[in-house]
C-alpha positions as CSV (number, residue, x, y, z in Angstrom):
1,M,-14.6,115.5,-48.4
2,D,-18.4,115.2,-48.1
3,P,-19.3,114.8,-44.4
4,R,-21.8,112.0,-45.2
5,Y,-18.9,109.9,-46.5
6,Q,-16.2,110.8,-44.1
7,H,-16.2,107.3,-42.6
8,S,-16.3,105.5,-45.9
9,S,-12.7,104.3,-45.5
10,M,-13.8,102.2,-42.5
11,E,-15.0,98.7,-43.5
12,A,-17.6,96.9,-41.6
13,E,-16.6,93.5,-40.2
14,H,-18.5,90.7,-41.7
15,L,-18.8,87.6,-39.5
16,E,-19.5,84.4,-41.4
17,T,-21.6,81.9,-39.5
18,P,-21.5,78.3,-40.6
19,K,-24.9,77.4,-42.1
20,K,-24.2,73.7,-42.5
21,A,-26.3,71.4,-40.4
22,N,-24.9,68.2,-39.2
23,S,-27.4,65.6,-40.6
24,S,-26.5,63.0,-37.9
25,L,-27.3,65.6,-35.2
26,I,-30.7,66.3,-36.8
27,A,-31.4,62.6,-37.1
28,S,-30.6,61.9,-33.5
29,A,-32.8,64.8,-32.3
30,F,-35.6,63.5,-34.5
31,I,-35.3,60.0,-33.0
32,E,-35.2,61.5,-29.5
33,Y,-38.4,63.5,-29.9
34,A,-40.1,60.7,-31.8
35,A,-39.4,58.5,-28.8
36,Y,-40.9,61.1,-26.4
37,F,-44.0,61.3,-28.6
38,I,-44.4,57.5,-28.7
39,I,-44.0,57.3,-24.9
40,F,-46.6,60.1,-24.6
41,L,-49.0,58.2,-26.9
42,G,-48.5,55.1,-24.8
43,F,-49.3,57.0,-21.6
44,L,-52.5,58.4,-23.2
45,Y,-53.4,54.9,-24.3
46,F,-52.9,53.6,-20.8
47,L,-55.1,56.4,-19.4
48,V,-57.9,55.8,-21.8
49,M,-57.9,52.0,-21.8
50,Y,-57.3,51.2,-18.1
51,L,-57.9,54.2,-15.9
52,F,-61.0,55.9,-17.5
53,P,-63.2,52.8,-17.5
54,K,-62.7,52.5,-13.7
55,F,-64.5,55.7,-13.0
């Protein structure tokens, strides 16, 4: 037997990972980060309209 292929009888273990994404999980994460972004924009609006003119 050729020494390069002496371990050819051993098979590598293949692990299958699920590649399906739960669409409701993605949608809820999008809504969460969209809400954070809107709150951040509201905070910036408050700073610009109310606090900056006082200086």
